[in-house]
N, C-alpha and C positions, 0 to 999 in steps of 0.2 A: 275386130276387137279382141276377139278371143286369142288371136295370135299375139297381140300386144300383151294381153294378160298372161299368157303362158310365158312370154319372154320376160315380163316383169317378174313373174313368180319364179321362173328359172334363175333370173339374176339374183333375186332375193335369197333363193335357196343356195346358190353358189356363194353368195356373200356370207350367209349363215355358216356354211360349211367352212369357208375360208376363216371366219372368225373362230370357229371351233378348232380348226387345225392350228391356227395361230396361237390360240389359248393353250392347246396341248403342247405346242412347241415352246411357248414361254414357260409353262410349268416344267417341262422336261429340262429346259435350260436352267431354270432356277434350282431344280432338284439336283441337276448335274453340278452346278456351281456350288451349291451347299455341300454336296457330297465331296467335291474336290477340296473345299475349304476344311471340312471335317477331317478328311484324310491327311491334309497338310498339317492341321493342328495336332491330330493324333500322332502323326509321324514325328513332328517336332517334339512332342512330349515323350515319345518313345526314345528319341535320340537323347533328350535331356536325361531321361531315366537311365539309359545305357551309360552315359558319361558319368552320372552319379555312382552307378555300380562299379565302374572302372576305378573311380577315385576311392570309393569305399574299399574295394579289394586291395588297392595299393596301400591305403592306410592300414588295413589289416595285416598286410605283409610286413610293413614297417613295425607295427606293434608287435607282431610275432617275433621279429628279429630282435627287437629291444628286450622282449620278455626272455628270449633265449640267452641274450647277453647278461641280463640280470641273474638268471639261473646260474650261468657259468660263473659270474662274479660271486654269487653266494657260495657256490661250491669252492671257488678259489679262496674265499675268505675263511671258510672252515679249514681248508688245508693249511693256510697261512697261520691260523690260530694254533693248530696242532703243532706245526713246525716251530712256531715261536715258543710254545710251552716246552717243547723238547729241547730247544736251544737254551732256554732259561734254566732248565734242569742240568744241562751240560756244563753250565758255568755257575756252580754254587757260589755263595758269597762267603766272606771271611767268617760270618757268624756260624755257618755249618761246614766249616773246613774239615771237621772230624769225619764227615761222611766220605770225603775223598781220601783222607788218610786211611780210614778203615778199609776202603775198597782196595787201595794199593797194597796195604799190609795183608789183607785177606786173600789176595791172589795166590800167594805162595802156598797157603794152607789148602786152598781150593784145588790147586794144580799139583799138590803133593811134592813141592820142591822146598828146599831150605832157603829162607830169605832173611835178610837183615836189612831193615829199612830205617834210614835216618832222615828226619824232616828238619828243614831249616825254618827260619822265621818268614812270615809272609812279607814279601817285598813289592815295591812298585814295579809294575810290568808295563807293557805297551798299552796305551790308552785303548779301551776303558777297562783294562784288566790289572789284577794283582797276580803275583805268582807265589805258589807254595813249592819251594825247591825241595828236592829229595835226592837221596843217594841210596842205591839198592844193590845189595850183593845177592846173587842167586847161585845156588849149587844144585845141579840136576843134570839129566841127560840132555843131549843136544835137542831132541824133540820137545822136551818139557820147557826148555829155555825159549825155544821158538814159539811155543804155545803161550808162554808168559808174555813175550814181546807182542804177540798178536792181541792178547787180552788187553794190554796197555793201550794199544793202538785203536782197537775197536770197542773199548769199554764205554760206559755211559758218561764219562767225563772227558773233557779235552785235556789231554796230557801231552806235553811237548817233550820228547826224548831228545836230550842234548848230545849224549854220547853213550856208546856201547863198546865195551871191550870184553873179549872172550879169552879165556886161558884154559887150556886143556889140563886136567888134573892127572896126577900119577895113577889114580884109580881109573881103570879102563871104562870108557863110556861116560865119565863124569866131566862136566864143563862148569868152570867158575866164570860167572859173568858179573860185570860191574856196569851199572846203568846210572846215569845222572839225568835229571830232567826236572820239570816243573809242571804242576797242575795249575791251569789258569782259573782264576776266580773273578767274579764280578766285584767291582768296587762298590762299597756300600753307598 
């Protein structure tokens, strides 16, 4: 009997060990499965977060580009405003035509040449301008006459020179010049 008891006890012991091993294996499998599920979940969240970061970075790049364009447009608007103001002053109106007449008349005094300027009446010019015609006689050296023509061309007002005729005087180095032209004015 004792052998049967030992066999029964050995069988029970082996069954108990098997149950414990099986229980350990089940726990290990459950823990492994849970770990795998957690890793997959965390990996998915990381992937989602990475995609969100890429989208956010792209949106930031687009925003930065738009901001740069807005800054450029703001700068361009300032430049356009300055140019518009300058052009507006280049074309005075008939109301302040005397400013242009004074400029043209004053060039002779400024450049130390003898001038005789005759102004006509304001006439209709090419749209949207009117014209203040003038005729000017200049006596001076060749260099001063060229300086006078350059001052008319580069002055603060838009002046269209229609004709220039030069006549050399009997006095050495003296040039007589006749200029016809018109200053352009804004229509009121």
